[in-house]
C-alpha angles and dihedrals in degrees: 000000000000099000092220092303129130117244089256092051092047092050090049090050091048093048098044104032117010101043096044088053091047090049086061092052098262127144110224132205139172116227137172127045095338091054092046092046095235097105124138124233094273102026115146123248116244115206122190118194134183121200116201113263091245094054136064134196113246116255112274095017096117091043089055092051093047092046093048091050093047091050093047129081091255102135099213135066111248119212116199115203123187109216088224091063097044110122112246090232089064100035100090094048094046093047091049094055103032118119123200109255 
């Protein structure tokens, strides 16, 4: 699934966000309007990730990803959501619509 992204945008997302998270053992999904397919032209991209319980992301890692994406020519805002911090009131909805990235 391309989530409404061009091939170039999808490759950039994979290289700068998805693969670095996977390299640290995380599972990664897209959720929200881009996962459902009802996004608008400039809808943000919601990324949910889950790091194994026995691993942690190094301090500053998410900040680096966010900064790099903001400083790049990627045309959409990327929201990174750790499954551990997902509010229980949203969990069922997010898990129902999430799509493996």
